[in-house]
C-alpha positions as CSV (number, residue, x, y, z in Angstrom):
1,M,25.2,-41.0,10.0
2,A,22.0,-41.1,7.8
3,I,18.6,-42.5,10.0
4,T,17.0,-45.4,7.2
5,E,14.0,-46.5,6.7
6,A,14.9,-49.9,8.3
7,D,16.4,-48.1,11.0
8,R,13.1,-46.6,12.0
9,L,11.4,-50.1,11.4
10,D,13.6,-51.3,13.5
11,M,13.0,-48.7,16.6
12,H,9.3,-49.3,15.8
13,L,9.5,-52.8,16.3
14,Q,11.9,-51.9,19.7
15,F,9.5,-49.4,21.0
16,R,6.6,-52.4,20.4
17,R,8.4,-55.1,22.0
18,L,9.1,-52.5,25.7
19,M,6.1,-50.2,25.3
20,G,3.1,-51.8,23.9
21,D,1.3,-50.7,20.3
22,K,-0.5,-47.9,21.1
23,V,2.8,-46.1,22.8
24,A,5.3,-46.9,20.2
25,D,2.6,-45.8,17.7
26,T,2.3,-42.3,19.2
27,V,5.9,-42.0,19.4
28,M,7.0,-42.8,16.1
29,E,3.8,-40.4,15.3
30,H,6.0,-37.5,16.5
31,L,9.1,-38.2,14.9
32,P,9.5,-36.4,11.1
33,P,9.0,-38.7,8.5
34,A,12.6,-38.1,6.5
35,G,14.6,-36.9,9.9
36,W,15.3,-33.8,11.9
37,G,17.6,-32.4,8.8
38,D,14.3,-32.1,7.2
39,V,12.3,-30.1,9.7
40,A,12.2,-26.5,9.2
41,R,12.6,-23.7,12.5
42,V,11.1,-21.2,13.0
43,S,13.6,-19.1,12.6
44,D,14.1,-20.7,9.3
45,V,10.4,-20.0,8.1
46,D,11.3,-15.8,9.1
47,H,14.0,-15.5,7.0
48,L,11.9,-16.8,3.9
49,A,9.2,-14.5,5.1
50,S,11.7,-11.2,5.4
51,R,13.2,-12.1,2.3
52,V,9.9,-12.8,0.3
53,N,8.2,-9.5,1.7
54,G,12.1,-7.5,0.4
55,V,11.2,-9.4,-3.3
56,N,7.4,-8.1,-3.2
57,D,8.4,-4.8,-2.2
58,R,11.2,-4.9,-5.4
59,L,8.1,-6.0,-7.0
60,N,5.8,-3.5,-6.2
61,G,8.4,-0.5,-6.8
62,I,8.7,-1.9,-10.5
63,V,5.0,-2.4,-10.7
64,A,5.4,1.2,-10.1
65,G,7.5,2.4,-12.2
66,L,6.3,0.1,-15.2
67,W,2.5,2.1,-14.8
68,A,4.4,5.5,-14.7
69,M,5.9,4.8,-18.0
70,G,2.9,3.0,-19.6
71,S,1.2,6.9,-18.3
72,M,4.3,8.8,-19.8
73,T,3.7,6.8,-23.3
74,A,0.3,7.3,-23.4
75,V,0.1,11.4,-22.5
76,G,2.8,11.4,-25.6
77,F,0.8,9.3,-28.1
78,I,-2.5,11.5,-27.0
79,G,0.0,14.8,-27.4
80,L,1.6,13.2,-30.9
81,F,-2.2,12.9,-31.9
82,T,-3.5,16.3,-30.6
83,I,-0.8,18.0,-32.6
84,I,-0.7,15.8,-36.4
85,A,-5.0,16.5,-35.9
86,T,-4.4,20.2,-35.7
87,K,-2.1,20.2,-38.5
88,F,-4.6,18.3,-41.1
């Protein structure tokens, strides 16, 4: 069952009636604004961090490969330019 804002307001008003304004406000401030289903657990954050790290590692490998390809291309052009320059 999804808790609506009207349900939250009713609960807050009941808390105020039973426990007073200060305690009711404190209790309500400790509840998540949208419900517990929207709160991430530590294990969720850890799982996401490991996935991000895996993507980061793969991207670092791709970047290293691109640098290597760029270096080989530059060496190839220098070699080609040297061959052409020595022929003329």
